[in-house]
C-alpha positions in Angstrom: 10.8 17.6 -10.1 7.4 16.1 -9.9 4.4 18.1 -11.1 1.8 19.3 -8.6 -1.1 16.9 -8.4 -4.5 17.9 -9.8 -6.2 15.2 -7.8 -5.9 14.2 -4.2 -3.6 11.3 -4.9 -3.3 8.4 -2.6 -0.4 5.9 -3.3 -0.8 2.4 -2.0 1.9 -0.4 -2.0 1.5 -4.1 -2.7 4.3 -5.7 -0.7 4.9 -9.5 -0.4 7.4 -11.2 1.9 9.4 -14.3 1.1 6.6 -16.5 2.4 4.2 -15.0 -0.1 2.3 -13.0 2.5 1.1 -9.5 1.8 1.6 -6.4 4.1 -1.6 -5.0 5.5 -2.4 -2.1 7.9 -5.4 -1.8 10.1 -6.4 1.9 10.7 -7.7 3.2 14.0 -11.3 3.1 12.6 -10.9 -0.7 12.0 -10.5 -0.5 8.2 -7.9 -2.8 6.7 -5.9 -1.5 3.8 -2.7 -1.7 1.8 -0.2 0.7 3.2 -0.2 4.1 1.7 -1.3 7.7 1.9 -1.3 11.0 0.1 1.4 12.5 -2.0 2.9 15.5 -0.2 3.4 18.6 -2.4 5.8 18.0 -5.2 6.9 14.6 -3.9 7.1 11.9 -6.4 4.5 9.1 -6.3 7.0 6.3 -5.8 8.7 8.2 -3.0 5.3 8.8 -1.4 4.6 5.1 -1.5 7.9 4.2 0.1 7.6 6.9 2.8 4.0 6.1 3.6 4.7 2.3 3.9 7.6 3.0 6.3 5.6 5.5 8.3 2.6 3.1 8.6 4.3 -0.2 9.1 8.0 0.4 9.7 8.8 -1.7 6.6 11.3 -0.2 4.2 10.4 -0.9 0.5 11.3 0.2 -3.0 8.3 0.9 -5.3 9.1 -1.0 -8.6 6.1 -1.2 -10.8 2.9 0.9 -11.1 0.2 -1.7 -11.3 -3.2 0.1 -11.2 -4.8 3.5 -11.2 -8.3 3.9 -9.7 -10.5 6.9 -9.5 -13.2 6.1 -6.9 -14.7 9.6 -6.9 -14.2 13.0 -8.6 -11.0 14.7 -7.4 -9.4 11.6 -5.9 -7.1 9.1 -7.4 -5.5 5.9 -6.0 -2.3 4.6 -7.5 -1.1 1.1 -6.7 2.6 0.1 -6.9 4.1 -3.2 -6.4 7.0 -2.8 -4.0 9.9 -5.0 -2.9 11.4 -5.3 0.5 14.7 -3.4 1.0 15.6 -6.1 3.7 14.2 -9.5 4.2 12.7 -10.5 7.6 11.3 -7.1 8.5 8.6 -7.3 11.1 5.8 -4.8 10.7 5.3 -2.3 13.6 2.9 0.6 13.3 4.8 3.8 13.3 1.9 6.2 12.5 -0.7 7.3 15.1 -3.4 6.5 12.6 -2.5 2.9 12.3 -3.6 0.3 14.9 -1.8 -2.7 13.5 0.6 -3.6 10.7 0.9 -7.3 9.8 1.7 -9.9 7.1 -1.4 -11.9 5.9 -2.0 -14.8 3.5 -3.3 -13.4 0.2 -6.6 -15.4 0.3 -7.4 -13.9 3.8 -6.1 -10.5 2.8 -8.6 -10.3 -0.2 -11.4 -10.9 2.3 -10.2 -8.1 4.6 -9.5 -5.5 1.9 -13.2 -4.6 1.4 -12.5 -1.1 -0.1 -9.9 -2.3 -2.6 -10.8 -2.5 -6.3 -11.5 -6.0 -7.5 -8.7 -5.7 -10.2 -6.2 -5.2 -7.4 -7.5 -8.2 -5.4 -7.3 -10.3 -8.5 -3.7 -9.1 -9.0 -2.8 -10.1 -5.4 -4.2 -13.6 -5.9 -2.5 -14.0 -9.3 0.9 -13.3 -7.7 0.4 -16.1 -5.2 0.2 -19.0 -7.5 
């Protein structure tokens, strides 16, 4: 059983396809982000990342490696996991009413779109694409 969270915890996933493109979601307010969302109750963080990625993009993933923790403000925490595709050739389709679009993007362009993402995460994304 996972412990109850002290922070409002947001889990985000870093997902690459076989072409080296990264999965992004565009929210209804126009913000582009990595897929993810809050941990529900006593749900584990990896499970939350997998569930949120599927809910937002229709893409089934397995969270494999915790890559970054970021605390942008008191009482909030973002945790980033690298995730692998459960099946190749999955096409993103928004499943969640909060998401306008889900799509694969080249990392160099993704880093320009992810304006609210910590620099260390953007550097990590670029390092995986060499």
